[in-house]
C-alpha positions in Angstrom: 0.0 0.0 0.0 2.8 2.3 0.9 4.7 1.6 -2.3 1.5 2.4 -4.4 1.1 5.7 -2.6 4.8 6.4 -3.2 4.4 5.7 -7.0 1.3 8.0 -7.1 3.2 10.8 -5.3 6.1 10.4 -7.7 3.7 10.8 -10.7 2.2 13.9 -9.2 5.7 15.2 -8.4 6.6 14.7 -12.1 3.6 16.7 -13.1 4.5 19.5 -10.7 8.0 19.6 -12.0 6.8 19.7 -15.5 4.5 22.6 -14.6 7.4 24.6 -13.0 9.8 23.8 -15.9 7.3 24.8 -18.5 7.6 28.5 -17.5 11.4 28.2 -17.7 11.1 26.5 -21.1 8.8 29.0 -22.8 10.1 32.1 -21.1 13.8 31.4 -20.6 14.5 29.5 -23.8 12.4 31.7 -26.0 13.9 34.9 -24.6 17.5 33.6 -24.9 16.8 32.3 -28.5 15.6 35.8 -29.6 18.5 37.5 -27.8 21.0 35.2 -29.4 19.6 35.5 -32.9 19.5 39.3 -32.6 23.0 39.5 -31.1 24.5 37.5 -34.0 22.6 39.5 -36.5 24.1 42.7 -35.1 27.7 41.3 -35.3 28.3 43.1 -38.7 27.3 46.4 -37.0 29.8 45.8 -34.1 27.1 45.7 -31.4 27.1 41.9 -31.6 30.8 41.7 -30.9 30.1 42.9 -27.4 26.7 41.2 -26.8 27.3 37.7 -28.3 29.8 36.5 -25.6 27.5 37.8 -22.9 24.4 36.1 -24.3 26.4 32.9 -25.0 27.3 32.7 -21.3 23.6 33.0 -20.4 22.7 30.3 -22.9 25.3 27.9 -21.5 24.2 28.5 -17.9 20.6 27.9 -19.0 21.6 24.7 -20.8 23.8 23.5 -17.8 20.8 24.0 -15.5 18.7 21.8 -17.7 21.5 19.2 -17.7 21.5 19.2 -13.9 17.7 18.8 -13.8 17.8 16.0 -16.4 20.3 14.1 -14.2 18.5 14.8 -10.9 14.9 14.2 -12.0 15.2 11.5 -14.7 18.7 10.1 -14.4 19.6 11.3 -17.9 23.2 12.5 -18.2 23.9 15.0 -20.9 27.6 15.6 -21.7 29.1 19.1 -21.4 31.1 19.4 -24.7 32.0 23.1 -24.5 35.4 24.3 -25.5 37.0 26.6 -22.9 35.2 30.0 -23.0 37.7 32.3 -24.8 38.9 35.4 -22.9 39.8 38.6 -24.7 43.0 37.8 -26.6 43.9 41.5 -27.0 42.3 44.8 -26.1 39.9 46.7 -28.2 37.4 45.8 -31.0 39.8 43.4 -32.6 40.1 41.3 -29.5 36.3 41.2 -29.2 36.0 40.1 -32.8 38.5 37.2 -32.2 36.6 36.2 -29.1 33.2 36.2 -30.9 34.7 34.3 -33.8 36.0 31.5 -31.5 32.5 31.3 -29.9 30.8 31.0 -33.3 33.3 28.3 -34.4 32.4 26.1 -31.4 29.9 23.4 -32.6 28.4 23.4 -29.1 27.2 27.0 -29.6 25.0 25.9 -32.5 23.8 22.9 -30.7 22.6 25.2 -27.9 20.8 27.3 -30.4 19.1 24.2 -31.8 18.1 23.1 -28.3 16.6 26.5 -27.4 14.3 26.3 -30.4 13.3 22.7 -29.7 12.9 23.5 -26.0 10.4 26.3 -26.6 8.4 24.3 -29.1 8.4 20.5 -28.9 9.9 20.5 -25.4 7.3 22.9 -24.1 4.5 20.7 -25.6 5.8 17.7 -23.8 5.8 19.6 -20.5 2.3 20.9 -21.0 1.0 17.4 -21.7 2.8 16.1 -18.5 1.0 18.4 -16.2 -2.0 19.3 -18.4 -3.4 15.7 -18.3 -3.5 15.9 -14.6 -5.1 19.4 -14.4 -7.5 19.3 -17.3 -9.8 16.7 -15.7 -10.7 19.2 -13.0 -12.6 21.2 -15.6 -14.6 18.1 -16.5 -15.6 17.5 -12.9 -16.6 21.2 -12.4 -18.8 21.1 -15.5 -20.5 17.9 -14.3 -21.0 19.6 -10.9 -23.2 22.3 -12.4 -21.0 24.7 -14.4 -22.7 23.3 -17.6 -25.8 25.4 -16.7 -23.9 28.5 -17.7 -23.6 27.0 -21.2 -27.1 25.7 -21.7 -27.9 28.1 -24.6 -24.5 27.5 -26.3 -22.6 24.3 -25.9 -19.2 24.4 -24.3 -16.7 22.0 -25.8 -14.7 19.9 -23.3 -12.2 18.2 -25.5 -14.5 16.6 -28.1 -17.6 16.5 -25.8 -20.2 19.4 -26.3 -21.4 20.2 -22.8 -24.9 21.7 -22.6 -26.8 19.4 -20.2 -26.3 17.2 -17.1 -25.8 14.1 -19.3 -23.1 15.7 -21.4 -21.6 17.1 -18.2 -21.4 13.6 -16.8 -19.8 12.5 -20.1 -17.2 15.3 -19.6 -16.6 14.1 -16.1 -16.0 10.5 -17.4 -13.7 11.8 -20.0 -11.8 13.8 -17.4 -11.4 10.7 -15.1 -10.0 8.8 -18.1 -7.6 11.7 -18.9 -6.6 11.9 -15.3 -5.6 8.2 -15.3 -3.8 8.7 -18.6 -1.9 11.6 -17.0 -0.9 9.5 -14.0 0.5 6.9 -16.3 2.2 9.4 -18.7 3.5 12.2 -16.5 6.9 10.6 -15.7 7.5 9.3 -19.2 6.6 12.6 -20.8 9.0 14.5 -18.4 11.7 11.9 -19.2 11.0 12.3 -23.0 11.5 16.1 -22.6 15.0 15.5 -21.2 15.7 12.8 -23.8 14.9 15.5 -26.4 17.3 17.9 -24.7 20.0 15.2 -24.7 19.5 14.6 -28.4 19.9 18.3 -29.1 22.8 19.1 -26.7 24.9 16.0 -26.8 27.9 16.0 -29.3 27.8 13.8 -32.3 29.5 10.4 -32.0 32.2 11.4 -34.5 33.0 14.4 -32.4 33.4 12.2 -29.3 35.6 9.8 -31.2 37.9 12.7 -32.3 38.0 13.8 -28.6 38.9 10.3 -27.5 41.7 10.1 -30.1 43.0 13.4 -29.0 43.1 12.3 -25.3 44.8 9.1 -26.3 47.4 10.9 -28.2 48.1 13.3 -25.3 48.4 10.4 -22.9 51.0 8.7 -25.1 52.9 12.0 -25.4 52.7 12.3 -21.6 54.3 8.9 -21.2 57.0 9.8 -23.7 57.6 13.1 -21.9 57.8 11.3 -18.5 60.4 8.8 -19.9 62.4 11.7 -21.4 62.3 13.5 -18.0 63.5 10.4 -16.2 66.4 10.1 -18.7 67.2 13.8 -18.1 67.3 13.4 -14.4 69.5 10.3 -14.7 71.9 12.2 -17.0 72.0 15.2 -14.7 72.7 13.0 -11.7 75.4 11.1 -13.6 77.2 14.2 -15.0 76.7 16.5 -12.1 76.2 15.5 -8.5 77.4 12.0 -8.9 80.6 13.0 -10.6 81.3 15.6 -7.8 80.6 13.0 -5.1 83.0 10.5 -6.8 85.7 13.2 -7.0 85.1 14.1 -3.3 85.6 10.4 -2.4 88.9 10.4 -4.3 90.0 13.6 -2.6 89.2 12.3 0.8 91.3 9.2 0.1 94.2 11.4 -0.9 93.7 13.6 2.2 93.8 10.4 4.4 97.2 9.6 2.9 98.6 13.1 3.2 97.3 14.0 6.7 100.5 12.7 8.4 103.0 13.5 5.6 101.8 16.9 4.4 99.2 18.5 6.7 99.2 21.8 4.8 98.4 20.1 1.5 95.7 18.0 3.3 94.1 21.1 4.7 94.0 22.7 1.2 92.4 19.6 -0.2 89.8 19.6 2.6 88.8 23.1 1.6 88.4 21.9 -2.0 86.3 19.0 -0.8 84.1 21.3 1.3 83.5 23.5 -1.8 82.7 20.5 -3.9 80.2 19.2 -1.4 78.4 22.6 -1.3 78.3 22.6 -5.1 76.9 19.0 -5.2 74.3 20.0 -2.7 73.3 23.0 -4.8 73.0 20.9 -7.9 70.8 18.3 -6.0 68.6 21.1 -4.8 68.2 22.5 -8.3 67.4 19.1 -9.6 64.8 18.5 -7.0 63.4 22.0 -7.6 63.1 21.1 -11.3 61.1 17.9 -10.4 58.8 19.5 -7.9 59.6 22.9 -6.3 59.3 22.7 -2.5 57.5 26.1 -2.4 54.8 24.5 -4.7 54.2 21.7 -2.3 54.3 23.8 0.8 52.6 27.1 -0.3 50.6 26.2 -3.4 50.5 27.4 -7.0 49.9 31.1 -6.3 52.9 31.6 -4.0 55.1 29.3 -6.2 54.3 31.5 -9.3 55.0 34.6 -7.3 58.4 33.2 -6.2 59.0 32.3 -9.9 58.2 35.8 -11.1 60.5 37.4 -8.5 63.4 35.6 -10.0 62.7 37.0 -13.4 65.1 39.7 -14.6 62.2 41.9 -15.8 59.4 43.7 -13.8 56.5 41.4 -13.1 53.0 41.6 -11.7 51.1 38.4 -10.5 47.4 38.3 -9.7 46.1 35.2 -8.0 42.4 34.4 -7.3 42.4 30.8 -6.2 40.0 29.9 -3.3 41.6 26.5 -2.9 44.3 24.1 -4.2 44.2 21.8 -7.2 45.6 18.3 -7.2 49.4 18.1 -7.0 49.9 16.9 -10.7 47.7 19.8 -12.0 49.6 22.3 -9.9 52.9 21.0 -11.1 51.8 21.1 -14.8 50.5 24.7 -14.4 53.7 25.8 -12.6 56.0 24.5 -15.2 53.8 25.8 -18.0 54.0 29.3 -16.4 57.8 28.9 -16.0 58.2 28.1 -19.7 56.0 31.0 -20.7 58.0 33.4 -18.5 61.3 32.0 -19.8 60.1 32.5 -23.4 59.0 36.1 -22.6 62.5 36.9 -21.2 64.5 35.2 -23.9 62.7 36.0 -27.1 60.2 38.9 -26.7 62.4 41.8 -25.6 59.8 42.7 -23.0 60.6 44.7 -19.9 57.4 43.8 -18.1 55.2 40.7 -17.7 51.8 40.1 -16.1 50.6 36.7 -14.8 47.0 36.1 -13.9 45.7 33.0 -12.2 42.1 32.3 -11.3 39.5 29.5 -11.1 36.2 29.9 -12.9 33.5 27.5 -14.1 35.5 24.4 -13.1 38.7 25.5 -14.9 42.0 26.8 -13.8 42.7 29.8 -16.1 46.2 31.2 -16.5 47.4 34.0 -18.7 51.0 35.3 -19.1 51.2 38.6 -21.0 54.3 40.6 -22.0 54.8 43.9 -23.7 57.4 42.6 -26.1 57.7 42.6 -29.8 55.2 39.8 -30.4 55.3 37.2 -33.2 55.4 34.2 -30.9 54.1 30.9 -32.3 53.1 27.6 -30.6 54.5 25.6 -33.5 56.3 22.3 -33.5 59.7 22.4 -31.8 59.0 25.5 -29.8 58.9 25.6 -26.0 55.2 26.3 -26.1 54.5 23.1 -28.0 55.9 21.2 -25.0 53.7 23.2 -22.7 50.7 22.3 -25.0 51.6 18.6 -24.7 51.9 18.9 -20.9 48.5 20.6 -20.5 46.9 18.1 -22.9 47.7 15.4 -20.4 45.0 16.9 -18.2 42.6 17.8 -21.1 43.9 21.4 -20.9 44.4 23.8 -23.8 46.8 26.5 -24.7 46.2 29.6 -26.9 48.7 32.2 -28.1 47.8 35.7 -29.3 51.0 37.5 -30.4 50.5 40.0 -33.2 53.7 41.5 -34.7 54.5 44.5 -32.5 53.0 42.9 -29.4 51.7 42.4 -26.9 51.9 38.6 -26.5 49.3 36.7 -24.4 49.7 33.0 -23.6 46.4 31.6 -22.2 46.2 28.2 -20.5 43.2 26.4 -19.2 43.0 23.1 -17.2 39.7 21.5 -16.1 40.0 20.8 -12.4 38.3 21.2 -9.0 39.8 23.1 -6.1 39.9 21.6 -2.6 
């Protein structure tokens, strides 16, 4: 008995949810659809360059909310296939144009537009049916209870029943009861069908997912190769650096042991040399460890580690950090070395006298930008240091974008999907 009541409550709950969601569907989706179409139409006039990114953000939030409801109410998971939302690559109208172009090139943008149209039409109809079949029978019962008398002179149509007498009123009531039972049976499937329609509109095509999987597989292989190369570098540095110094120290100590009685002055001189060699070996080991995982990164987090890195740069630097927590250690390490490479490139190749670093976390992504006021012309092509950064970020499904017009400025933007603790 209790389970039957629970099923009935869940069916009424589905109807209530459909009723609430119908307002969001017809008002929210329709409004955003019109705003988006108008915004894109005004791109040639320049107004759309400013409004399109703003409207697109609203559309994506609206779609993400529907994804959340689909999962919570019907157990339907809808992928989130958006590319990282582009930031202004450069100031002024040209930067806005580049940003809008990147948004319009994202296939997910056009899927969102298709979903808005379907949501305010077919999706809205499904929601109305889900709660309407539960509400409409009330009218039939009211007609049978005596409201039909108002329409004695002119028949009132309840569905396909013309109500103008008590008999036809009772027929309307019977039809209402039948519709009510139909509504109890259909409310949950209709709500689920609404979310299935949303998934069909918003989910990426199978081919797009396959390309995504291929890309992730490729970046994983590159990460394995990069790790193997890094291990070989560490082994080489140890062999040629600290290990060689330690071996030389051992030989010196053996010679000192032989000379300590015969020639104390010479032994004392060799001891000073051994002390210097030990200090140099310790420095090399510290540098090697810092290259693997800087202690300040483990102890203080990414923000302070980047600040310390910027302080060692030979040019003026400004670091802005807005991170309410810490990412996983591998993500922090990848971000740290990516910033290090970008700063090194700025110092070596750009001719800049000032760099700006911005780190913040937004919409589930760690976003980093490194900007310099140098000569520009930087490329993230094969063989450059930035291509290595791109491979490192790709291990975590991150992306790198470079905006570097001739004459500058150069902005290197990096984004890594992650959560903060």
